[in-house]
N, C-alpha and C positions, 0 to 999 in steps of 0.2 A: 655301201652294202647295207644301209639302214642302221648302223651302229651309232650311238651317241659318241661324241668326242671323248667323254670320260671312260668309255669302254675300250678305247683304242690305246695301245702302248704309246708312250711319249714320243718315241722316234717316228712312228707312223703318223702321229698327229702333226709333228713338225713338218713332214712332207706335205700334208694337206694344207696347213696354214700358209706355207710359202706360196701357194696358188691364190690366196686371197689378196684382194687389192691392198697395196701398201699404205693407202691413206686411211684405212680403217683401224680403229683401236680394237685390239683383241685382249680380252681379260681372261685370266685363269682364275676362276672363282674358288678353287680348292687347292691351296698349296700349304706345305708345312716346311718350316726351317727351324734349325736348332743351333745352339752355340757351337762354334768350331770344335771345342774339345769333346763334345759328345755326339756330334752330327752323324758320324759313320756308324756308331753303335746304335743310335736312335733309329736310323733308317733300317738297319738290319733287324732290329727288334720289332719294328712295325711290320716289316715284311713277313717275319716269322709268325707274328701274332695273327695276321690276316691270311697267311699262306699264299702270298703273292710275291713275285719278283719285283725288286725295286731298282729303278735306273739311276735316280738322283743321288747326289752326295749329301744333301740335307742342309747345305749352307746357303745363306743369302747370296753370296757371291756366285755360287754355282747356279742357283735358280735364275738370277739375272742374266748370266751368260747363256744358259740354255734358252731362256725366253727371247733374248736378242737374236739368237741363231735361228729361231723359227717364227719370229714375227709377233710374239706375245708382247704387248706393250705395258700391261699392268697385271698385278697379282693381288689377290685377296688371301692373306696368310692367316691360317688358323693355328692356334696353340693347341698343344696336346699335353694333358696331364693324366697319368695313369692312376693316380689316387687323389682324393679330395684334398689331402694335406699339401699337395704340390701345386695346386692351382695358382695361389698367389705368387709363388716364386716363378712359375712358368710365365705368367702374364707380365711380370716385371722384366 
C-alpha cells in the first residue's frame, strides 16, 4: 500500500519479510537494545516519550529471536542516551 517498512508495525513487517527469498540478507537498520535489568522500563519510557505502542522487550536476546522468526539476518543497533552525561555509560 505504498508504506515504507519502518512505517509498518513489526508483526506486519514480519509477514512481509517471510515472503522474501530466503537467500537474501535482510538488515534492520534501526534497532535499540538495553541491559536486561532496565529493558522493559526503557521500552515503556521510549514508547511514552514518542506516544507510540512498543512491541519489543528491548533485550538483545528478544531482538535476535524476533529477527530469526521473520527472516531478519542482521541488525544495526543504536544506543540511546537521554542526557549528555549518560552517553559514555550507554556506549560502554
